[in-house]
Structure formats: structure tokens, C-alpha cells
N, C-alpha and C positions, 0 to 999 in steps of 0.2 A: 753827542754821545748817545749811543742806543738806549733805549728805555731799559731793556733787561739788564744792561751793565750798571745803570744808575740804581736800579732796585737792589741789585746784588750789593753794592757798595754800601747802601744805606742800612741793609741788614746787618752786614758785618760791623757796621759803626766805625770804620777805620778809613783812613784817607791813604789811597795807594796812587803813586804817581801814574797819570794818564799817559795815554800813547803819544799825545802832542805836547807833553811837559818839556820845557825847555832846560830843566836842571836835572843832572844825573846824580844819583845817590847810590851808594853801596848798600845792597839789601842784605840784612842780616839773616841768620837761619829762622829766628822766629818770625820776622815779617814774611819770609817765604812760605812758611807753613800757613800763616793767616791768609795769604793770597790764594794758596791752593784751595782753602776752604771756601773763600769767596767765589772762586771760579766754579767749584761744584754747585754752590748755591744758585750761582747765576743760571747755570745750565738747567737745574730742576726747575727753577721759577719761570724761566723762558719757555721751557717745554709745556709747562701747565698753562701759560698764557696762550701759546700757540694752539693747543688742543681745545681751549675754552673758545677761541676764535673761529674754530671749524676747520683749521688746517690739518692735513694729514700729518701723522707722526713721522719724523725724519728718522729712519732706522741707522743712518750714519752715527757712528759714535762721536760724542761731542768734542772730543779732543782730535778729530780726524778730519781734514778737508774733504768734501765729496768729490769723486773722481768724475770729471766730465769727458765723455768720449770724443775724440777729434773729429772734426767735420769730414764727411767724405770727400775724397778727391774727386770723384765724378758724381755729383748729385743726380739722383734718377730724375728724368724728365718725362712727363707724360703728354701725349699729343691729345689735345682736345679739339673737338669741332664745335665752332661757334653755333648757336641755335639757329641762326639764319642761313647757315651753309648746308647744302644737301650733301650726304656722303657719296653721291654719285656724281659730284662736280668733276668735270674732265680736267680742270687745271685748279687744284686746291692749293691753299697757301698754308705754310706751316704755322702752327700756333701751340708750340711746345711750351709749357710752364714747369719750372722746376717744382717737384713736391718733395720735400724733405722726409715726409712721412711715408712715401711709397715703399712697399716692401715686396711686391710681386713683380717680376720682370715681364709679365704678359702685356702685350700692346704698349711697350714703353720704348722710349728713346733715351739714349745717353749722350752726354756731350762728347764722350770719347768717339762715338761712331760718327761717320760722316754726315755731311749736311742733308743727304738724301735719307737718313735713317727714318725721320718721321714720315717723310712721303712714303716709303716702303711699308711702314706699318699701317698707314691709312689705306693703302692700295690692297694690303692683305685683308683688312676689314671690308673693303668694297667688294672683294672677291667672294668673301664669305656671306655677305648680306646678299650679293646678287645670285649665289647658289640658292639661297633660302627663297628668293623671289621667283626663281624658275620653278622650283618645287611647288610653291603655293599656286603659281599660275597654272601649272599642269594640273594640280589637283582641282582647281576650279573649272578648267576646260574638259576635264574627263567626262563628267556626265553629259555634257553637250556633245562630245565626241561619240559617245555610247548611244545618245538619242538619235543622231543623225546616221550613225552607222559607219563602220570602217569597212575597207575593201574585203571582199569574200575570199574564200579559199576554193581551190580545185578549178581556177579558170583553165579552158582548154588552150587559149592562145596567150602568148607572152604579152601582146598589146591588144586587149580586147576593145571593141568599139564602146563608146559611151552609151549608157542606158538611161532610162528614167526610173531606175530603181535605186534604193539605198539600203545598206545592210550587207551582210549579216551583223558585222561588228561584234563587240562584246556581249551585246545583248542577244545575239543569236536570233535576230528578227529581221525579216526582209519586208520591204514595202515598195510597190510599184505603182506609179501613176498609170491611169488608163482613161479611155474615152468610151462612154456608154452609148450604145446604138440601139434602136428598136427597129426591127424588121417585122412588119405585120404586127402580130401580138407577141413576138418573142424578143428576148433580150440577148445581147451580146456586148463584149467589150473588146477593144483591141489597143495595141501600141505599136509603134514602129521605132526602129533605132533612130538615134539622133544623127544629124547631118544630112546631106543631100543624098537622095535616093540613087541607085544605079540607073542608066538610061531605061531599062525595062521595069524598074521597080525593085522592091525587096522580095525575096522569097518569103511566103507566108505559111505559118503553121497553125493548123486547128487543134485546139486542146479540148477534149471532151471529158467532162466530169464523171465521177462514180455516182452510185445512188444516194440521193439525199445530199451529196457535197456540191451543190450548185456553184458554178464559177463566179455568180455575182458575190458570193460571200467567202468563197475557199479557193481562191486562186492568186490573187495579186497581193496580198498581204498574209503573212503567216510567221509564226515562231516555232521553236522546236518543241514547245508544249502541246502543238495541235496533234490530234490523232491521224491516224491513216497516213502518216508521213507526208502531210501537206506542206510542210515545211520545204521538202525536197521538190515538191511541185513548184512552189513559188521560186525556189533557187532555179529550177530548170527554165522558168519563164524569163527570169533576169539573165541567165547565161544565153538564152536564145537571142534576146534583144542585143546583148553586148556582142554577139557574134554575127550581127547582120541578118537576123530573121525578124520580120513582123509577126506578131502573136495575136490570134483570135480566139476567144474564149466565149463560147455560146452556152446558153442555158437549155436544158431539155424541158419538155412539158411536164406538168404533174399528172401522173398516171395512178389512180387509186389514191394511196396515203402518201407516196413518195414521188420524187422527181427522179426519172430514169429515161434511158433511151429505148425506142421501140424494137430495135434490131432483133432481139432474141425473144419476143414475146411469142410463146408456144402456139402452135397451130395456126398462127396468123403470119408472121414473117419469118420465122425460124424453120424455113423449108428451103428445099432446092428450086422453088418457083420463084425466081428472082423478080418476075413482073409484078409480084404482089408488093414488093417493097416500093415500087415506083407509085403506088397509091398512098403510101404512108405520109404523115405529116412531117415527120423527121426528114425524109427524102426531099420534100419540098423545101424544107427550112435549108437544108444543105445547098440545094441549088440556088436559093436566094442569096446566101451568104457568098457563094462563089461569083455570082453576077454582080453583087455589091461590091466585093473586093476588086473585081475587074474594072470597075468604074473609077476606081481611085488610082491616081497616078503612082502611089507608092507600092501598089500590089503588082507582082509578077504573075499572071495568070498561069504561065507555063512552068512555074516552080512552086508547087504546092505540097504540103506534107501534113500528116496528122499523126496525133498521139493520144492516149487516153487510158484511164485506170478503171479497172472492174467493168461496170456497165459501159463506161467510156471506152475500154478496151475492145469489147464486142462491136461497139460503134466504129471504132478505128479499123477493125477488120472489115466491116461493111464497105468502107471505101475502096477496097481492092476489088470488089465484085460489080462495081458500076462504074459508068464513064464519068468520074468525077475528076480525073487527070492527076492523081496523086502520084508523086515520084517516090516517096519513101514513106514507111510506117514505123511506129514504135508503140508496142502493146506492153501494158503495165498491168500484170495479174489479170490475163484474160487469154482467150483462145478464139476459135472460129466465131463468125458473126451470130451463129445459131445456138452456140453452146450456153449453158446455164449452170454455173457452179461446178459440181462434180458430174453433172449430167452432160458428158461431152464424148463424142466418138467420131470416127471418120466416114460414119454411114452417109451422112448428107453431103460431105465433101466428095466422095466417090461418085455421087450422083451428078455433080457438076461437071460442065464441059472441061476437058483438060486445058483447052486454051486460056481459060481463066486463071490457072495456076501457072501457066508458062509465061503469062503477061503480068503476073502479081508483082507488085513493087517490091524492092528490097525491104526486109522487115527485121526490125530489132525486138527481141523479147526479153523483158526484165520481170523476174518472179521470185517471190520469197519461197524458199524451200519448205517452210513451215506454215504455208498458207492453208488454212483448213477450210475456208470458204470457196476458194477457187484453187483447187490442188494444182501443184506446179506441173503435175504430169499431163495436164490438159494442153499446156502450152508446147510441151515436148511433142505431142501428136501434131500439132499445126507445123512446128518447125520442120519435123520429119517430112511431112507431105511437100513443103515447099523444097526442102533439100532433093527430093525425088525428081523435081522439076527443074533443077539447076538454079533455083532463085537465091540470090545472095541473102543470108541470114546470119544473125548472131543472137546468142542466147546467154544471158547473164543471170545467175541465181545467187542468192545469199541465204543466210540463216533468218531472214525477216519472215513475217507474217503477211496478212492481207493489208499491204500498205505501199505507198510510192516507195520505190526502190532508192536506197541512199546514193546510188550512182546515177540517178536519173539526169542530172545535169550534164555530166561529163559524157555519158554514153550517148545521150539523145543528141547533143550538139555535135558530137563527133560523127554520128551516123548520118544525120542530115546534112552535115558539111560535106560529107564524101558522095552522097547520092541525089541530093536536091539541086 
């Protein structure tokens, strides 16, 4: 007999036939009333004992049996991956365990579904986790790709030749490998395209720097933060290499407080007396470079070209008036070899033999319309003079100032590809 029932009967002080009594008695009305009192007392005392024992209070009325919900027809089953099994296992085994307390349908399998239900849920998890893995891997590799550089923009050929340069990529930085050479007491660097050279060697381009912007520092590596458009210069070098041109970058000598070329020194070489130039150190240096280039199997002596910026543009013009064998020229922010900034006219040019202009190499002019140091009008004079002598020219201007033109790579490569 339960304890609460015994206590209830003791309190009442009456004997009531138990559940298992083998004798049936007719219960009078008085005894029925007493039994109702006993049942009420049993319920109250039992509730007190349950509360004192720490059990939660049963909200179900004492005279009503609690309603138990029927068991679910299809108990929810959840797929669990054992700790020692990878979620990327190509042949997973099902391990679905019924969870009666599961309330959410996500990632769940039910007995009513087919036998492949759990496998399908696990494959869905695998796809989601695989997607996260790809995202994290790309996030990890992105800094490396930025450092190494991604393919550049504006290539002139659909399938450019491989070069020794990386960039610009997302970092907008270009870096090219080079080989340093000393000729006498002068420095130069060069690089050739990858792969075997043509039978006669690669065509070679001389790149002359501007005042103070020596090639040993400001040619083979640059970012868009560099002044004077030096990023476009490095991009041009990269594109020349990728399009089958060897590149040679010499340094000028230091004259006074800055490095610049001798070509337009007033009253010395900036004259119509070309024989004076043949006594200059820069003339000797150019001749030494050409002879050095010829001794290398990668150099095609019959296919030389030159380009330069500012002081280097005047030096590039000088290549047309002496027997250097240049096939084409590209001037950036410059004019005749004897000009100096805004001080420029046709006076000396008109004193030169007409045959020099008739034999002048095809020339590309790139100039910023807002160039205050070397006005764009000075290159217009030069181009007009060449046009009078039926020399092939092209002049490209922009709103830039005194700097390498933003189209240097595209225009220079296209020009040299046509005429060299």
C-alpha cells in the first residue's frame, strides 16, 4: 500500500476496504462521505510530502489522471558523425540515432524517408563545409597572390611572351629582374625575354632616364605611388620584354648636383655642330653599349631602338643624328636634342642638313598637355619638322603633366613592333 494512502487512513481512524480486499460490502451513505474526506486528506498530505521532498508540484487535479501524449509514429532521427570519422569521408556509413527530444527538422533524417536520407543530409553538410573551406583557403592565398602579382592590364598581344617581371596585380606594383653590368665606370642593366632567342638575336631597346631619376633606382621596380609616372615606365619595360624586346637601361653621369645626359648642355653640345658631340662622354658610352650588345648572342645589332623621358627624351633625339643605327624612337616629354624646357625653336634644326631629317627614324611623341616644365608645344615643332620630310610619326597627348605617359606601354610596344 502506498505510504500516502496509509497515512490518510490513519488520520481518518477508519478501516476502508482496500483495493485488494476479497470481501465485497455494500457501502452505506455515511461511509461514502467518510471515504471522500479521507481521499481529500490523502491528496493534501501526499502533496505536502512531495513538496518537502523537492519534487515539482503536480498541476493535474488530484482526481484526474494525467494525459500522456501518444508516441510519435515517425520518431525523429538525427545523423551523427562519430568522432573518428572525417566529414569529408568519401564513403560515410550511416549512424542515425533516434532522438525523442529533437524538435527542429534541420539536418534530420526520419524513418519514413528512404534509406539514403541520412547520407543526403551528410552530403549537404559536406558541401556547406567544403564551401567554407574554399572561402578560407582563398582568403589565406589572397595576400600571397597580391605579393607575387597578378597578370597586368593593357597587353598589346593576346598571347604575350613570358617576361621576368611580376605584377601589377591588386597591389599595383611591378617588379622585374635585371642583370647589372659595368662598362668602364658607367652602370647599366639589361634583361632579355624568356625562351630561345631568334637566329639573329632579340631586338634591343635603350631606355634613357630623366634628370635625377637614374635607372639603377627608378626603372625595374615601381608602384603607382611613384612620382613622374615611373610606374608607367616599369610597365613599359615589362611589356617590351613580354613582346620580344631586350631592354637596356643605362645611367648617366652626375653633372653638377644631378644625374642627366649631356645632349642639351648649352653652348657645348646644343648646337648644329654635330662633331662636338662625338667628343662627349655620353657619345662614347653609347658606342660602348652598342658594341657590348653586339658581342652578346641575344642582341640583334640591326634592330635597335631608343626611348626616354625629359632629359632622356633629348638624349633619344640625339640617337637620330648620329650613326647609331636606331630603327625607331619614342620621346616622352621632350623635343629636339638641343632644346631645354621651354627654350626650343626650329632655328638649329633648320641649320642641319636636310638629309638628316630625311633619314630620321620613325618617331613616336608622348606628351602631357599640362606639362609646364617641357611644354607640349615643343614636341609639336619637332613632329611638324619630321612630317615635312615624310618621316613616319605619331603624337599622343593627354591631360597629364611632366611625367611618363599613362599609355607608354601600349604605344611604345606597338610603335617598335611596327618599325624595329
